[in-house]
C-alpha positions as CSV (number, residue, x, y, z in Angstrom):
1,M,37.3,-50.4,-37.5
2,T,38.3,-46.5,-36.6
3,E,38.0,-43.9,-33.4
4,T,37.9,-41.3,-35.4
5,P,34.5,-39.9,-36.6
6,L,32.7,-40.3,-39.6
7,V,29.9,-37.7,-40.8
8,W,26.8,-38.8,-42.5
9,R,25.8,-37.2,-45.9
10,P,22.6,-38.9,-47.5
11,S,24.2,-37.7,-50.8
12,T,27.2,-39.4,-50.7
13,G,27.3,-41.5,-47.3
14,W,30.2,-41.7,-45.4
15,E,33.1,-39.0,-44.7
16,P,35.4,-38.9,-42.6
17,A,34.9,-35.6,-40.1
18,G,36.6,-32.9,-40.8
19,G,37.4,-31.1,-37.6
20,A,35.5,-30.8,-34.4
21,G,32.0,-31.0,-34.5
22,G,29.8,-28.0,-33.1
23,A,28.1,-28.4,-29.5
24,L,26.3,-31.8,-29.2
25,L,22.7,-31.4,-29.5
26,A,21.8,-35.4,-29.1
27,V,23.9,-38.7,-28.4
28,D,23.4,-42.1,-28.0
29,S,25.4,-45.2,-27.1
30,W,25.1,-49.1,-26.7
31,L,27.5,-52.0,-26.2
32,V,27.9,-54.6,-29.3
33,R,29.4,-57.6,-27.9
34,D,30.4,-60.2,-30.5
35,G,28.5,-58.5,-33.2
36,R,25.2,-58.8,-30.8
37,A,23.4,-55.5,-29.5
38,R,20.7,-54.8,-26.5
39,G,18.0,-52.8,-26.8
40,L,19.2,-51.3,-30.5
41,D,15.6,-50.0,-31.4
42,R,14.7,-48.5,-28.2
43,H,18.6,-46.7,-28.4
44,R,17.3,-45.5,-31.8
45,Q,13.8,-44.5,-30.8
46,R,15.6,-42.4,-27.7
47,F,18.0,-41.1,-30.1
48,F,14.9,-39.8,-33.1
49,T,13.3,-38.4,-30.7
50,A,16.1,-36.2,-29.1
51,C,17.4,-35.4,-33.1
52,A,13.8,-34.0,-33.5
53,E,13.0,-31.7,-30.6
54,A,16.8,-30.4,-30.4
55,A,16.7,-30.1,-34.0
56,G,13.7,-30.4,-36.0
57,V,15.3,-33.4,-38.1
58,P,13.0,-35.0,-40.3
59,P,12.3,-38.9,-39.8
60,E,13.8,-40.0,-43.5
61,R,16.9,-38.5,-42.9
62,L,17.1,-40.1,-39.8
63,W,16.3,-43.4,-40.9
64,S,18.4,-43.2,-43.8
65,F,21.7,-42.3,-41.1
66,W,20.1,-45.5,-39.2
67,R,20.3,-47.9,-41.7
68,A,23.8,-46.7,-42.9
69,V,25.1,-47.2,-39.1
70,L,23.9,-50.3,-38.8
71,D,25.8,-51.5,-41.8
72,A,28.3,-49.8,-40.3
73,L,28.6,-51.9,-36.8
74,P,31.1,-54.6,-36.5
75,R,30.5,-57.9,-36.8
76,Q,33.9,-59.4,-35.8
77,P,34.4,-60.9,-31.8
78,G,35.1,-58.1,-29.5
79,R,33.3,-55.5,-27.5
80,W,32.5,-52.2,-29.0
81,F,30.6,-48.8,-28.0
82,P,29.4,-46.8,-30.8
83,R,28.1,-42.9,-30.6
84,V,25.6,-41.4,-32.7
85,E,25.5,-37.9,-32.2
86,L,23.7,-34.6,-33.7
87,S,26.3,-31.4,-33.0
88,A,25.5,-28.3,-34.1
89,G,26.7,-26.6,-37.3
90,P,25.9,-24.8,-40.3
91,E,23.4,-25.6,-43.0
92,S,23.8,-28.0,-45.7
93,P,22.5,-29.0,-48.8
94,D,22.2,-32.6,-47.5
95,G,19.7,-31.8,-44.4
96,P,18.8,-29.4,-42.0
97,A,21.3,-27.5,-39.7
98,G,23.9,-29.4,-37.5
99,S,25.6,-32.9,-38.6
100,L,24.9,-36.4,-38.1
101,R,27.9,-38.6,-36.8
102,L,29.1,-42.1,-35.8
103,W,32.0,-43.0,-33.6
104,V,33.0,-46.7,-33.6
105,R,34.9,-47.1,-30.5
106,P,36.5,-50.3,-28.3
107,A,34.2,-50.4,-25.6
108,P,36.1,-49.8,-22.2
109,P,36.3,-53.0,-19.7
110,Q,33.3,-54.1,-17.8
111,A,33.0,-53.6,-14.3
112,A,31.2,-56.1,-11.6
113,D,30.6,-53.2,-8.8
114,V,31.0,-49.4,-8.7
115,Q,31.8,-47.3,-6.3
116,V,30.1,-44.0,-6.2
117,W,30.5,-40.2,-4.7
118,V,27.3,-38.2,-3.0
119,P,28.8,-34.5,-4.1
120,P,27.3,-32.0,-2.1
121,T,26.3,-29.9,-4.8
122,R,23.4,-30.6,-7.0
123,D,22.4,-31.6,-10.6
124,P,24.7,-29.3,-13.1
125,R,22.8,-30.1,-16.3
126,T,20.7,-27.8,-18.5
127,V,18.9,-30.2,-20.5
128,P,18.7,-33.3,-18.3
129,R,16.3,-35.1,-20.2
130,R,18.2,-35.0,-23.4
131,K,21.7,-36.9,-23.8
132,G,24.4,-34.6,-25.3
133,P,24.5,-30.9,-24.3
134,D,25.7,-31.8,-20.5
135,L,28.1,-34.7,-21.4
136,A,31.2,-32.2,-20.4
137,A,29.9,-31.3,-17.0
138,L,28.9,-34.7,-16.1
139,A,32.5,-36.1,-17.5
140,G,33.9,-33.0,-15.2
141,L,31.8,-35.0,-12.7
142,R,33.5,-38.2,-12.9
143,S,36.3,-36.4,-13.4
144,A,36.1,-35.4,-9.5
145,A,35.1,-38.7,-8.4
146,A,38.1,-40.8,-9.9
147,R,39.7,-38.2,-7.4
148,R,37.4,-39.8,-4.6
149,S,38.6,-43.4,-5.9
150,A,34.8,-43.6,-7.1
151,Q,33.7,-44.2,-10.6
152,E,30.5,-42.3,-10.3
153,A,28.5,-39.2,-9.0
154,L,24.9,-39.3,-7.8
155,L,22.9,-36.8,-9.0
156,L,20.6,-35.0,-6.7
157,S,18.1,-32.3,-7.5
158,R,17.4,-29.1,-5.9
159,G,16.1,-31.0,-2.8
160,G,18.2,-33.5,-2.1
161,L,16.3,-35.9,-4.0
162,I,17.9,-38.8,-6.3
163,L,18.2,-38.3,-10.1
164,E,20.9,-40.5,-11.4
165,A,24.0,-41.1,-11.8
166,A,26.6,-38.8,-14.3
167,N,26.2,-41.8,-16.8
168,A,23.8,-44.6,-15.3
169,S,20.0,-44.8,-14.2
170,V,19.9,-45.3,-10.2
171,L,17.4,-48.4,-8.8
172,W,17.0,-50.1,-5.7
173,W,15.4,-52.0,-4.0
174,E,12.9,-51.7,-0.6
175,G,12.2,-54.9,0.4
176,G,10.6,-56.8,-2.2
177,R,9.7,-53.3,-4.3
178,L,12.0,-52.3,-7.0
179,C,12.0,-48.7,-6.3
180,V,12.7,-46.1,-9.3
181,P,13.3,-42.3,-9.0
182,A,9.8,-40.4,-9.8
183,P,9.1,-39.2,-12.9
184,S,8.2,-35.7,-12.5
185,L,12.3,-35.1,-11.4
186,S,13.9,-34.3,-14.0
187,I,15.6,-37.7,-15.0
188,L,17.1,-39.4,-18.8
189,P,14.9,-41.9,-19.7
190,G,17.3,-45.1,-19.6
191,V,16.5,-47.8,-21.6
192,T,18.4,-50.5,-19.8
193,S,16.5,-49.4,-16.5
194,A,13.2,-49.1,-18.9
195,I,14.1,-52.7,-20.0
196,I,14.5,-54.3,-16.3
197,V,11.5,-52.1,-15.1
198,E,9.2,-54.1,-17.8
199,R,11.1,-57.8,-16.9
200,A,10.3,-56.7,-12.7
201,R,6.3,-55.9,-13.5
202,Q,6.5,-59.4,-15.9
203,L,7.5,-61.3,-12.9
204,G,4.8,-59.7,-10.9
205,V,7.9,-57.6,-8.7
206,P,6.3,-54.6,-7.5
207,V,7.6,-51.5,-9.3
208,V,7.1,-48.1,-7.4
209,H,8.3,-44.3,-7.8
210,R,10.1,-42.7,-4.9
211,R,11.2,-39.2,-4.1
212,R,14.4,-40.1,-1.9
213,P,17.3,-38.4,-0.8
214,P,20.3,-40.6,-0.7
215,T,21.0,-41.4,3.0
216,Q,17.3,-43.5,2.6
217,L,19.3,-46.0,0.9
218,N,21.7,-46.8,3.6
219,G,21.7,-50.7,3.6
220,R,19.4,-51.0,0.6
221,E,21.0,-53.3,-2.7
222,A,20.9,-50.4,-4.7
223,W,22.3,-50.6,-8.9
224,L,23.4,-48.2,-11.3
225,V,22.5,-49.7,-15.0
226,N,23.2,-48.9,-18.4
227,A,24.2,-50.0,-21.5
228,L,28.4,-50.5,-21.0
229,H,27.9,-52.3,-17.6
230,G,24.3,-53.5,-17.7
231,I,23.9,-54.0,-13.6
232,R,26.4,-52.7,-11.1
233,P,25.4,-53.0,-7.1
234,V,26.4,-50.1,-5.4
235,T,29.4,-51.6,-3.1
236,R,30.2,-48.0,-1.7
237,W,28.7,-44.9,-1.3
238,R,31.5,-42.2,-0.9
239,E,31.6,-38.8,1.8
240,A,27.9,-40.0,2.5
241,P,26.9,-41.5,5.7
242,I,25.5,-44.6,3.7
243,L,26.3,-47.9,3.7
244,A,26.0,-50.1,1.1
245,G,23.4,-52.9,0.8
246,P,24.4,-56.7,0.1
247,A,23.6,-57.4,-3.6
248,H,21.5,-60.7,-3.2
249,R,19.9,-59.9,-6.6
250,A,22.2,-58.7,-9.4
251,P,23.9,-62.1,-10.2
252,A,20.5,-63.4,-11.5
253,W,19.3,-60.2,-13.2
254,Q,22.7,-59.7,-14.7
255,A,22.7,-63.0,-16.3
256,W,19.3,-62.4,-17.4
257,L,20.0,-58.7,-19.1
258,D,23.2,-60.4,-20.6
259,G,21.0,-62.7,-22.5
260,L,18.8,-60.2,-23.9
261,A,21.3,-59.1,-26.7
262,E,20.4,-59.8,-30.1
263,P,22.5,-60.3,-33.6
264,L,22.9,-56.9,-35.4
265,P,21.0,-57.4,-38.8
266,D,22.6,-58.7,-41.8
267,R,24.4,-56.5,-44.3
268,P,25.6,-57.0,-47.7
269,A,29.0,-58.7,-48.7
270,A,30.2,-55.8,-50.6
271,Q,29.5,-52.9,-47.7
272,D,31.4,-56.2,-45.5
273,E,34.2,-55.3,-47.8
274,V,34.1,-51.8,-48.4
275,L,34.3,-51.5,-44.5
276,A,37.3,-54.1,-44.0
277,G,39.3,-52.6,-46.6
């Protein structure tokens, strides 16, 4: 496996990317652990929707790319964090403008909890409902958070309401109710948060949409959730008058979430030999 990006050409298959791609139009990533992944179809659907919205990529090209991605994912023991992306570029004979790429990257360590910086500025994203175009701005926020001994930065609306974190969705508990930001707010449709919300409803846990400033999370159990880490309870809010609440529910929910990973689909033996070589 390699951390060098591969570009997909329907006529020839995978080729090493010949340099930096253009502006990112759509991105998605997920965790592969010991040949298993969680919510893979959901990640595919989100990526396909983003590609169609951003560049009108036809479904048949996306499906061809996706089948090649599944074949290329590692099955051996270990943790990986693959990323698929559509980047802007000149029109090619293989499809519409832009290129479809795959990175097969070792996964960063999984974190059990998280400290979150609450910045004084508002959400810097230009395309908040599509992952990709604003990654550089979000990386800048996370770097600023790291300088404050935090691992994540909270994104707030112009009115100061909770949206999400730079790289995660935000969920919290009010009594026995699981709270999520109102869908009318500018938030990315999170795969992991959707899985958790569905489970809560199956269990009869009330799920409510809220428009809350961060101060109303004072003393409450709050989670950042994403594909890489699963559920990380917030243990400290940096530069905000908010006390993190005890994370009584998080361990059991994380154990349940870890159990959802399913084996990757089989691939032909010949394909294994090519990738291993």
